[in-house]
Each structure stands twice: as C-alpha cells, then as structure tokens.
N, C-alpha and C positions, 0 to 999 in steps of 0.2 A: 157680242160679248160672250165670254165663256160662261159667265154666271147664268145668262138667259138660256143657254143651251141645256143646262141641267136643272134649273129651277123653274117650276111651273106654278102659276098662281101664287107667286111669292108675296109676302107681306113685309113691309118695312115698319119697324116699331121704333119710335123715338120718344124720349122723355124730355119734356120741356119744348122750347122753341129752337129749331136748328139755327145755329149761328148766333144765338143770343147768350148773353152772360147770365150766370146763376144769380137769381134774385136773392139768395141767401148771403151774397157778398155785398157789403156796403161799399160802393164805389165813390171815390173822390177824385176830381180833376183839379190840379193846382196850376195856375198860370205862373210859371217861374222862369226867369231868365237862366241861360246856361251857367252864368257866373254864380247864381244864388242856389243852384241845385244842391250843392253839398251841405250848406247850412240848413236848408229845408229838410233834407234827409236826416241829419242829426237831430233835428227837432222831433221828427216822427219816431225815430228809434228811441229817443229818450222817453217817449210816452209808452213804449211797448214793454219796457222792463226786460224780462228773460224770455218772452214769447218768441217763437221762431218767426223770422222775417226773411223773405226771399226777395232780393233786389235784382231786377233785370236791367242789363245794359246791352248796347248794340255791338260794342267793340271789345275784343279780348284784352287789349292793353288797359282799357278803362276798368275792366273787372279787377285786375290786379292792383292798379293804382287806388281805386276806390276802397277795396278791402283793406289795403295798407293804411289809408287815410282814416277810416273808421276805427281800426284797431289802435291807431295812434291816439285817438280821442278816448280810449278806455273801454270800447265795446268790442269784445272778441269777435272777429269776423274772418271768414275764409272765402275762397272763390273757386269757381269751376268754369273751365272753358276748354276749347279744343287744343290749345297749345300745352296744356298740363299733361304730364305723364299719367298713364292709367292708375298707377299706385297713388299719385298725388290726388287724382280725382276721387278715388275710393276713400282716402283719408279725409278729404274735405267733406264728403258726404257723411262719413261716419261721425265726424266732429259735429256736424249740423244736426244729425238725427239724435244724438245723445245729449245735445245741448251744450257741449263744450264750447262751440261757437254758435250762438243763437242767431247769427246773421250770416247769410251766404249771398255773395254777389255772383250772378251767373249770366252767361250769354244764353239766348233762347235755344240755340242748336245744341249746346252741351247739356242743357236741362231737359231736352225733349225725351220723352219715354220713361223718365224717372218717376217712381211712385214714392213720394215723400209725404208722410202723414203729419197731421197736426201743424200745418203751416198757418199761422195766425194772420199774417199780413203779407201781401204782395205789393211791392213798390216798383212801378215802371219808371226808373230813373231816366231811361231813354224810352220814349214811346216807339213801338215797332212801326214798320212801314205799312202794315195791313191791319184791318180791324179783326180779321180771323185770328191773327197771332195775338192780338190784344185779348180776345175772348179766351184763347188757350191759356195765356198767362194768368188771367184773372181766375180761371178755373183751378188753379193750384191751391186755392184756399176755399173755405166754405164747403168742404166735401162731407158726404155721408150725414147730411142733416145738420152739420155744425155751421155756425156763423163765422164769417171771415170779413176781412177788409182789404181793399185794393186802392192804393193811391198812385196817381200818375202825374208826372211832371210835363206840362204842356208849354212849349216855347213857340210863340207865334211865328217866328221866322223859320223854324225847322218843321213844325207840325201843322201848319195851316191847312193842308189838304185833308187832315183827319177830323176837322171840326164837325162837319156834317155827319160822317159815319159814327163818331163818338156820341153825338146827340141821339142818333137812332138807337144805339146800343143802350144808352142810359135810359131812354124812354121805354124800351121794350122790357127792361128788367126792373121797371118801377123805381128808378132812381131820380132824384131831383137834378135838373139840368141847370148849371150856373148861368146867370144872365150874361156874364161876359163871354161864355162859350157860344151862346146864341148869337151874340154880336159878331164874334169871330166868323161864324158860319154865314152870317148875313152880309157882312162888309168885307170879308176876307181877312187873312192874317197879316203879318208884316209888322215890323216894329216890335221891340221887346215888350214883354208884359210885366206888370207889377205882380203882386201876390194875390190871386183870387181863388175862388172855389173852396173846396173842402167838404167834409161830410156835412150833409144837411143844408147845402146851399152856399150862400155868400161867405163873407169873412175873409179878410186878407191874410196872406202869409206873414207871420210876425217877423220883425227883425230879430236876428239871433247872433249872439256873440260866441263864436266857436271856442274862444279861450276859456269860457266857463266850464267846458268839459274836461279841463285838466290836460296834462301832457303825458299821462302814463300810457304805455303801450300795452296792448292786450292780445298778443299773438295767440292763436289757437293751438291746441295740442296736436300731436301726431304730425307735425309739419304742415298742417292745413292752414294755420292762421298767419298773420302778418304782424311785424313789429317795426319794420324799418321806417325811418322818417320820410315824409313826403313833402315836397315843396308845395306851399299853399297856392302859388300862382301857376303851377304846371299845367300845360295844355293837355287835356285828356280827350280832346275831340277825335 
C-alpha cells in the first residue's frame, strides 16, 4: 500500500469504538409493519415540534411521496435524493437548515458527506441493508456532545437479517435491547410484527388516526417543500 511506503511507525487514533453507534444517541427500534410506518412516523414527528428531524428511506420515489404525505398532514417537509436537480437539493438543504422545513426525507447516498448541524432526531423509515450504514445514519445526531435520538422501523419480513447485528450495536452503545428483537434474532424473522420497542424498552406502538392531523398542506419555502395530495393507499415500496 502507498501509505505504508511513506509512513513509518504510524499510529492510528480512534475515538470510541470502531463501528459502534454514539452512546449519546438514544436509539429505539420499533416493530412496525410496512402499512403502519406512515402513522408511526407522524406520531414521532408530532412529539418533536419544531426540532430538526432527518428521515432516511431506501428509494428515491419514497422520499418524494413521503415528503408530500407529511406536508399534507401539516408538517413542512422537504426531500433530497439523486434525481433532484442541484438547485433543488441546495434549496431543500437551505430550508432544512434554517428551519423553514424542520423535516427532511433523504436517501442515504444523497445525504452522504453533508454536514448538517443540530439534527435532533434521525428516523430510519427504511432500515439500511448493512449495520455500517445504520451507524453512519445514527451518527447524524448527537454530535459535539449534544444528545440525540434515533428511531428505526423494523419489519420482520424485510429486516430479519439485521436482528442480530442490531442487538450487537445496541449493546455496545449501552442501549436497552427490546425483548421482541431478541426473539427475532433467536427464532428468525418472518410474519408481520405488531408495534414493539421504543425508547427505554418495551411498549407497543399506539394506534394512530392520521385524520387528527388535519388536512392542511405545508409545502416548504424555496421550492423545497411539498403540498400536492397523496393517495393514502399508494404503494411506495
């Protein structure tokens, strides 16, 4: 390797545990079916008020649909992904940074390398394929000694392979591991899940009536937000 040719007696310095999530971030894993994700997300966003929340999804079309859906429920939201023009991405980030749109829905690739301060809460609407990516996403909050929160939606059918790695990450960062997740790792995933997990352990995901959020649209400024109606039963997969 080129580095070995020029570096003699080199020392590697690391802070914390390599590959581990920041212990300043309170992590919660919720067992949520694909159909219930949107309502659970609205419940979480309703608790955050005007704090900045970054929501991660796996697909670009999901980013736009979800941002439009949240805006339709009265929470100003924008999105960022690889199919948006550079100007649109810059406007979306500007809206998020100044709080015009306190929620941003992003794909991991589009958000990579961006330095966004004061992110209070990270939500993995879609869990990533690898635990390394999970740690990277969670690291978007709880920076520079600040406390943060990270919520992840776990679907047994889609995320069964992540049960054991997630338990390892939670344990290493001194987080409580939900009993249902231990059972997933022990017996394997499969079959939709109810609502479990949450900050501090058990507790089911409450039933939630999305109509209580009203029907006002909240598109963000600068062309970054969304206000168009979205079909409730649309397939975002």
